[in-house]
C-alpha positions in Angstrom: -15.7 30.2 4.2 -12.8 28.0 5.8 -10.7 26.8 4.0 -9.7 22.7 3.8 -6.5 21.2 5.5 -5.6 18.1 3.0 -3.5 15.7 4.2 -1.4 14.3 1.2 0.1 11.4 1.0 3.9 11.1 -0.4 6.2 8.6 -1.7 8.0 6.4 1.1 10.9 5.8 -1.6 9.8 5.4 -5.1 8.8 8.9 -6.4 5.9 7.0 -8.7 4.1 6.0 -5.8 1.8 9.1 -5.4 -2.1 9.6 -6.6 -3.0 11.8 -9.5 -5.2 13.3 -6.4 -2.3 14.1 -4.6 -0.3 15.8 -7.6 -3.5 17.6 -8.3 -4.0 18.7 -4.7 -0.2 19.7 -4.4 -0.8 22.3 -7.4 -3.6 23.5 -6.8 -3.2 24.4 -2.4 -2.4 28.2 -1.2 0.4 26.5 0.8 2.0 23.1 1.4 3.2 22.8 5.1 5.8 20.3 4.7 8.2 18.3 7.8 10.8 19.5 5.9 10.7 21.7 3.0 13.9 20.7 1.6 12.6 17.3 1.0 9.2 18.3 -0.2 11.2 21.4 -3.1 12.5 18.2 -4.3 9.2 16.2 -4.8 7.3 19.4 -6.2 10.6 20.3 -8.5 10.3 16.4 -9.5 6.9 16.9 -10.7 7.0 20.7 -11.7 4.6 22.2 -9.3 5.3 25.1 -8.2 3.9 26.1 -4.6 4.5 28.4 -1.3 5.8 25.8 1.2 5.9 26.3 4.9 7.9 24.1 7.9 5.3 22.0 10.2 7.4 19.7 12.2 8.1 18.3 15.5 9.5 21.4 17.1 6.8 23.8 16.1 3.5 21.7 16.0 2.0 23.7 18.8 3.1 27.1 18.0 2.3 26.7 14.0 -0.5 25.0 13.9 -2.7 28.3 15.4 -0.7 30.0 12.3 -1.7 27.7 9.8 -5.4 27.6 11.1 -5.9 31.2 11.2 -5.0 31.0 7.2 -7.6 28.4 6.9 -9.8 30.0 8.6 -9.3 33.0 6.4 -10.3 30.6 3.3 -6.6 29.1 2.5 -6.4 25.7 1.5 -3.4 24.0 2.6 -1.9 20.8 2.0 -0.4 18.9 4.5 2.7 16.4 3.8 5.3 14.5 6.1 8.7 13.4 4.7 7.3 10.0 3.7 4.4 8.1 4.0 0.8 9.4 5.3 0.7 12.6 7.9 -0.7 12.2 11.3 0.9 8.7 11.2 4.2 8.6 14.1 3.9 12.4 12.7 3.2 15.5 14.3 0.3 15.9 11.6 -2.0 14.4 14.3 -1.8 17.7 16.4 -2.9 20.1 13.2 -5.5 17.8 12.2 -7.2 17.7 15.8 -6.8 21.2 16.2 -8.7 21.7 13.3 -11.0 19.5 13.7 -12.3 21.4 17.0 -12.1 24.8 15.4 -14.6 23.2 13.0 -12.2 23.5 10.1 -12.7 20.5 7.7 -9.9 18.0 7.2 -9.4 15.6 4.5 -6.9 12.5 3.9 -5.7 11.5 0.8 -5.1 8.2 0.8 -1.3 6.9 -0.4 2.0 5.5 0.5 2.3 4.4 4.2 5.2 2.3 5.4 3.4 0.4 8.2 1.2 -1.2 5.5 3.7 -1.7 3.1 5.7 -3.6 5.5 2.7 -5.5 6.9 1.6 -6.9 3.7 4.7 -8.5 2.0 6.2 -9.6 5.6 4.2 -12.7 5.7 2.7 -12.0 8.9 -0.9 -12.3 10.4 -2.8 -9.0 9.3 -6.7 -9.6 10.1 -5.5 -8.1 13.6 -2.6 -5.9 14.4 -1.5 -3.1 15.9 1.1 0.2 15.2 3.6 1.4 18.0 5.5 3.7 15.6 9.2 4.3 17.4 9.5 3.2 21.1 9.7 6.1 23.5 13.2 6.9 24.7 12.3 7.6 28.2 12.8 4.3 30.5 9.5 4.3 32.4 7.2 4.9 29.6 9.2 2.7 27.2 9.0 -0.1 29.7 5.3 0.2 29.9 5.0 -0.7 26.7 7.3 -3.3 26.3 5.3 -4.7 29.3 1.8 -4.5 27.2 3.6 -6.3 24.1 4.4 -9.1 26.2 0.7 -9.9 26.4 -0.1 -8.6 22.7 -1.4 -11.5 20.9 -1.8 -9.4 17.8 0.9 -8.8 15.2 3.1 -5.8 16.0 4.5 -3.1 14.3 7.2 -0.8 15.2 9.5 2.1 13.6 13.4 2.3 13.9 16.0 4.1 12.9 19.6 2.0 11.7 21.4 3.5 14.7 19.6 2.3 17.5 18.2 -1.1 15.4 20.6 -3.3 17.9 19.9 -1.9 20.6 16.3 -2.3 20.1 16.0 -5.7 19.2 17.7 -6.6 22.9 15.2 -5.0 24.4 12.3 -6.5 22.6 14.1 -10.1 23.0 14.7 -9.5 27.2 10.7 -8.0 27.1 8.9 -10.3 24.9 11.2 -13.5 25.0 11.2 -15.7 21.9 8.9 -14.5 19.1 8.9 -14.5 15.1 10.1 -11.2 13.5 10.6 -9.7 9.6 12.8 -7.0 9.3 11.6 -4.8 6.3 14.4 -2.0 5.2 14.2 0.5 2.0 10.9 -0.2 1.1 10.4 0.7 -2.3 13.7 1.3 -2.9 16.2 -0.4 -5.1 17.6 -2.6 -2.1 14.5 -3.0 -0.3 14.0 -6.4 0.8 12.2 -8.1 3.9 14.0 -10.2 6.5 12.4 -13.0 8.1 13.8 -14.7 11.7 12.3 -17.7 13.6 13.1 -15.0 16.6 14.4 -11.8 17.7 17.6 -13.7 19.3 18.5 -14.7 15.2 17.8 -11.0 13.7 20.3 -9.8 16.7 22.9 -12.4 15.3 22.5 -11.1 12.1 23.4 -7.8 12.7 26.3 -8.6 14.9 27.5 -9.8 11.7 26.0 -6.6 9.8 25.6 -3.2 10.0 22.1 -2.3 9.6 21.3 0.2 6.7 18.7 2.5 5.8 15.0 3.2 7.9 13.4 -0.4 9.5 9.6 -1.5 10.1 9.4 -4.2 12.5 6.8 -7.0 12.3 6.3 -9.2 15.3 4.7 -11.9 15.9 1.8 -12.0 18.8 2.0 -14.0 22.0 0.6 -17.4 21.6 -2.6 -17.5 22.8 -2.2 -20.9 24.5 1.2 -19.9 26.0 -0.5 -16.7 27.2 -2.9 -19.3 28.6 -0.7 -21.7 30.3 0.3 -18.7 32.1 -2.4 -17.2 33.1 -3.5 -20.3 34.8 -0.2 -21.1 36.6 -0.6 -17.8 37.8 -3.8 -18.6 39.0 -3.3 -21.7 41.0 -0.5 -19.9 42.5 -2.9 -17.2 43.8 -5.5 -18.3 46.9 -9.0 -19.0 45.8 -10.2 -15.8 48.2 -8.2 -13.3 46.4 -8.7 -14.4 43.1 -12.9 -13.9 43.4 -11.9 -10.6 45.4 -9.8 -9.9 42.1 -13.2 -9.7 40.1 -15.4 -8.7 42.5 -12.5 -5.5 42.6 -13.4 -4.9 38.8 -16.9 -4.7 39.4 -18.5 -8.0 39.2 -20.9 -9.5 42.0 -20.2 -12.1 44.0 -21.8 -15.0 42.2 -20.1 -13.5 38.7 -16.8 -13.4 40.0 -17.1 -17.0 41.7 -18.2 -18.3 38.4 -14.9 -16.0 36.7 -12.4 -17.7 39.4 -13.8 -21.1 38.5 -13.6 -20.5 34.6 -9.9 -19.3 35.0 -9.1 -22.7 36.7 -10.8 -25.6 35.1 -13.2 -26.5 38.1 -16.7 -25.9 38.6 -18.4 -23.0 40.7 -19.4 -25.4 43.3 -15.9 -26.1 43.8 -15.4 -22.8 44.4 -18.0 -22.3 46.9 -17.0 -25.1 49.3 -13.3 -23.8 49.3 -14.5 -20.3 50.6 -17.2 -22.0 53.0 -14.6 -24.0 54.2 -11.7 -21.0 54.9 -14.1 -19.1 56.4 
């Protein structure tokens, strides 16, 4: 029978933040696949665990996945760990997990530390609805596309960032999103852990002009104000010819009657007003 891939959450700072189930799985795994074997060896040594280690990281995630799947298919159980936190979250583990499922190999996740959840819960930001973007891409076109989408995002948004890129990222967020509340969480679960709240991104920029960023960061951003978003939409619709407004909805697959009703709702007028205006312009 094929083995199982165990996605094992490991501490993001404090070594005590590991579950008994993860420790037991690491002790019994035929192989531990790690993002950085040197970091994982420190963790295993801390708990007196001696297991074979192999590297699985961003630069070998495709070819190494095939090798690990072959071992799983042969009956071995593999524990996958990342440098810190939960594998497959902004991590090459998602590739291995997907390939295993395609091959009919069992995948299970052992819950534990996760930086985005830790930061969100201590940030005081609304947590009922949120989206996670991880690290913004470095490619300019892709980054611009994501920032344009986030400009309209009403949910709390969570990002990761390294200290040497923090200032630039804050400036890009301010330019793209405008005024937003932000909480910057750093050194999570460690001695110098802190959550720094700012009423606006510009205030965070000013703070880091005087203070050098240190440690890995999780950025928690407030979503766009729904009322502000609605006001902007209404203003854009008012500047759009009524015929184009109706045509926009028809292009989305609505019939004429439904498109007129939607346009009327956007503009705060009756469907009869829309109909009369269209007749006059024909």
